[in-house]
C-alpha positions as CSV (number, residue, x, y, z in Angstrom):
1,M,309.2,-144.8,-42.6
2,R,309.9,-146.4,-45.9
3,G,306.2,-147.2,-46.2
4,V,305.2,-143.6,-45.6
5,L,307.6,-142.4,-48.3
6,L,306.3,-144.8,-50.8
7,A,302.7,-143.9,-50.0
8,C,303.5,-140.1,-50.4
9,A,305.4,-140.5,-53.6
10,P,302.3,-140.4,-55.9
11,L,301.1,-137.4,-54.0
12,V,304.4,-135.6,-54.6
13,A,304.4,-136.6,-58.2
14,G,300.9,-135.3,-58.7
15,L,301.8,-131.9,-57.2
16,L,304.8,-131.7,-59.5
17,L,302.7,-132.5,-62.5
18,I,300.1,-129.9,-61.5
19,A,302.9,-127.3,-61.3
20,L,304.4,-128.3,-64.6
21,T,301.2,-128.3,-66.6
22,V,300.0,-125.0,-65.1
23,S,303.4,-123.5,-66.0
24,L,303.2,-124.7,-69.5
25,G,299.6,-123.4,-69.8
26,N,300.8,-119.9,-68.6
27,W,303.6,-120.0,-71.1
28,Q,301.2,-120.7,-73.9
29,V,299.0,-117.8,-72.7
30,R,302.0,-115.5,-72.9
31,R,302.8,-116.7,-76.4
32,A,299.2,-116.0,-77.4
33,Q,299.4,-112.5,-76.1
34,E,302.7,-111.9,-78.0
35,K,301.1,-113.2,-81.2
36,A,298.0,-111.1,-80.7
37,E,300.2,-108.0,-80.3
38,L,302.1,-108.9,-83.5
39,Q,298.8,-109.5,-85.3
40,Q,297.6,-106.0,-84.3
41,R,300.8,-104.4,-85.5
42,F,300.5,-106.4,-88.7
43,N,296.9,-105.2,-89.3
44,L,298.0,-101.6,-88.6
45,L,300.7,-101.8,-91.1
46,A,298.3,-103.2,-93.7
47,R,295.8,-100.3,-93.1
48,N,298.6,-97.8,-93.5
49,G,299.2,-99.0,-97.1
50,P,302.5,-99.7,-98.9
51,V,305.6,-97.5,-98.2
52,S,308.7,-97.1,-100.3
53,V,312.1,-98.1,-98.9
54,R,315.7,-98.0,-100.0
55,A,318.1,-101.0,-100.0
56,G,319.8,-99.8,-96.8
57,E,316.6,-99.6,-94.8
58,Q,315.1,-102.5,-92.7
59,P,311.3,-102.8,-93.0
60,V,309.1,-104.8,-90.6
61,A,308.2,-108.4,-91.4
62,G,304.8,-108.4,-93.2
63,Q,305.0,-104.7,-94.0
64,L,303.4,-103.6,-97.3
65,L,306.1,-102.1,-99.5
66,R,306.2,-100.4,-102.9
67,L,309.4,-100.7,-104.9
68,E,310.3,-99.2,-108.3
69,G,313.0,-100.7,-110.5
70,H,314.0,-102.9,-113.3
71,W,313.8,-106.7,-113.3
72,L,317.0,-108.7,-113.9
73,P,315.3,-111.8,-115.6
74,Q,318.7,-113.5,-116.4
75,H,319.1,-114.0,-112.7
76,T,315.7,-115.6,-112.1
77,I,315.6,-118.8,-110.0
78,L,312.9,-121.3,-109.4
79,L,312.3,-122.7,-105.9
80,D,311.3,-126.3,-106.4
81,N,308.7,-128.4,-104.6
82,R,306.2,-125.6,-104.0
83,T,302.6,-126.7,-104.3
84,Q,299.4,-124.8,-104.9
85,G,295.9,-126.5,-105.0
86,G,297.6,-129.9,-104.8
87,R,299.7,-129.2,-107.9
88,A,303.5,-129.3,-108.0
89,G,305.3,-126.2,-109.1
90,Y,307.9,-123.5,-108.4
91,H,308.1,-120.1,-106.8
92,V,309.6,-117.7,-109.2
93,L,312.2,-115.3,-107.7
94,T,313.7,-112.5,-109.7
95,P,315.9,-109.6,-108.4
96,L,314.5,-106.1,-108.9
97,R,317.3,-103.5,-109.3
98,L,315.9,-100.4,-107.5
99,A,315.5,-97.3,-109.6
100,D,317.2,-95.1,-106.9
101,G,320.5,-97.1,-107.4
102,S,320.7,-98.2,-103.8
103,G,320.7,-101.9,-104.6
104,A,318.4,-104.8,-105.4
105,V,315.6,-106.8,-103.7
106,L,314.9,-110.4,-104.5
107,V,311.1,-110.7,-105.2
108,N,309.0,-113.8,-105.0
109,R,306.9,-113.0,-108.0
110,G,304.5,-115.9,-107.7
111,W,303.8,-119.6,-108.5
112,V,304.1,-121.5,-111.8
113,A,303.1,-125.1,-112.4
114,A,305.7,-127.7,-113.1
115,A,305.7,-129.6,-116.4
116,A,304.9,-133.3,-116.5
117,D,308.5,-133.8,-117.5
118,R,310.3,-132.4,-114.5
119,S,313.5,-132.1,-116.5
120,R,311.9,-129.2,-118.4
121,L,311.7,-125.9,-116.5
122,P,308.7,-123.6,-117.3
123,E,309.2,-120.5,-119.3
124,V,308.5,-117.3,-117.3
125,T,307.5,-114.0,-118.8
126,T,309.2,-111.0,-117.3
127,P,307.9,-107.5,-118.0
128,G,310.5,-105.0,-119.2
129,G,311.1,-101.3,-118.4
130,L,310.5,-99.5,-115.1
131,Q,308.3,-101.5,-112.8
132,A,306.3,-100.6,-109.7
133,V,306.0,-103.7,-107.5
134,E,304.0,-104.0,-104.3
135,G,304.2,-106.8,-101.8
136,R,305.0,-107.8,-98.2
137,M,308.4,-108.0,-96.7
138,R,309.4,-111.5,-95.7
139,P,312.6,-112.5,-93.9
140,V,314.7,-115.2,-95.5
141,E,314.0,-118.6,-93.9
142,P,316.8,-120.3,-92.1
143,R,318.9,-122.5,-94.3
144,P,318.3,-126.2,-93.8
145,F,321.2,-128.6,-93.7
146,A,322.2,-129.7,-97.2
147,L,325.3,-130.5,-99.2
148,G,326.4,-127.8,-101.6
149,S,325.4,-129.9,-104.7
150,D,321.8,-130.3,-103.3
151,V,321.1,-126.6,-103.1
152,A,320.9,-125.6,-106.8
153,E,321.0,-127.1,-110.2
154,G,321.1,-124.3,-112.8
155,R,318.0,-122.1,-112.3
156,R,316.3,-124.8,-110.1
157,W,316.9,-124.3,-106.4
158,Q,315.7,-126.5,-103.6
159,F,315.7,-123.5,-101.1
160,L,317.0,-120.0,-101.0
161,D,320.6,-119.7,-99.9
162,L,320.9,-115.9,-99.9
163,D,324.6,-115.8,-99.5
164,R,325.1,-118.1,-102.4
165,Y,322.6,-116.2,-104.5
166,R,324.3,-112.9,-103.6
167,T,327.6,-114.3,-104.9
168,A,326.0,-115.4,-108.1
169,L,324.3,-112.1,-108.6
170,G,327.5,-110.1,-108.1
171,A,327.7,-106.6,-109.5
172,A,324.4,-107.0,-111.4
173,A,322.6,-105.8,-108.3
174,G,323.8,-102.3,-108.8
175,G,324.6,-102.1,-105.1
176,R,323.6,-104.1,-102.1
177,L,321.2,-107.1,-102.3
178,V,319.1,-106.7,-99.2
179,D,318.8,-109.5,-96.5
180,W,315.0,-109.9,-97.0
181,T,312.7,-110.8,-99.8
182,L,309.5,-109.2,-101.1
183,V,306.4,-111.4,-101.7
184,Q,304.7,-109.7,-104.6
185,T,301.0,-109.0,-104.2
186,S,300.4,-106.5,-107.1
187,A,299.1,-107.7,-110.4
188,A,301.3,-108.2,-113.4
189,D,300.9,-109.7,-116.9
190,D,303.3,-112.6,-116.4
191,G,301.0,-115.6,-116.0
192,L,302.1,-116.3,-112.4
193,S,299.7,-117.1,-109.6
194,R,299.8,-114.9,-106.5
195,D,297.2,-116.7,-104.4
196,W,299.1,-116.2,-101.2
197,P,297.7,-117.5,-98.0
198,Q,296.7,-114.8,-95.5
199,P,299.2,-114.4,-92.8
200,A,298.1,-116.0,-89.5
201,L,300.3,-115.7,-86.5
202,G,298.5,-118.4,-84.5
203,A,297.3,-116.7,-81.3
204,D,294.2,-118.9,-81.2
205,R,296.4,-122.0,-81.6
206,H,298.4,-121.0,-78.5
207,R,295.2,-120.4,-76.6
208,G,294.0,-123.9,-77.5
209,Y,297.3,-125.4,-76.3
210,A,296.9,-123.4,-73.0
211,L,293.4,-124.9,-72.5
212,Q,294.8,-128.4,-73.0
213,W,297.5,-127.9,-70.5
214,Y,295.1,-126.4,-67.9
215,A,292.7,-129.3,-68.5
216,L,295.6,-131.7,-67.8
217,A,296.4,-129.7,-64.7
218,G,292.8,-130.1,-63.6
219,L,292.9,-133.8,-64.2
220,F,296.1,-134.2,-62.2
221,A,294.6,-132.1,-59.4
222,A,291.5,-134.3,-59.3
223,L,293.6,-137.5,-59.2
224,T,295.9,-136.0,-56.6
225,A,293.0,-134.9,-54.4
226,W,291.4,-138.4,-54.8
227,Y,294.7,-140.1,-53.8
228,A,295.2,-137.7,-50.8
229,G,291.6,-138.5,-49.7
230,R,292.4,-142.2,-49.8
231,L,295.6,-141.7,-47.7
232,F,293.6,-139.7,-45.2
233,T,290.9,-142.4,-44.9
234,R,293.4,-145.2,-44.6
235,K,295.3,-143.2,-41.9
236,R,292.1,-142.7,-39.9
237,S,291.2,-146.4,-40.3
238,N,294.6,-147.5,-38.9
239,E,294.3,-145.2,-35.9
240,R,291.1,-146.8,-34.8
């Protein structure tokens, strides 16, 4: 009896591996379908053109927006360790106080190169007067673990801690600072680079992963069938 169980163990393991890899492949297919639907919605939003929103409204991630307001350059921060074309630099984030008085939006205005002496921060030109800014809505990235002293040093920030920034901004927002940011795509005479990568939601990547899992399932199925054939042949030989 024990010999039979030991002989069947690889067969059972093979069946379990087939079920597991097929399940993982199916999950990747579902993820690819979800990403494809998101990409279609994103493309539709892009074709519809930019829309105006108030501070109390919640746009869709990736949606093209058009905002009017005044920059608050004294509250500009620089996100460190942002590269472009292999060069080190910063993302320049400045709050835009909306002209309708509903609040403010933190805008990622673009990229600026870092100086050779990293202790010197680059000077950033900020246009004055009423501004019309277009860009894509971007949710705030989850905050990584860091000690309080590691988050910011003056205008230089390692990452965006929106709660901390909101506290520092205070009443200057003229209302509510929204819980999302705007990645500026419209041109401006400020010397910043806005060579943003095109959004890619990765549906093809999930399809590739699914093919890999299905290929593994096929391999396990072939090995299991080969082993089952050996068991059957051995059993017939023993019965003779």
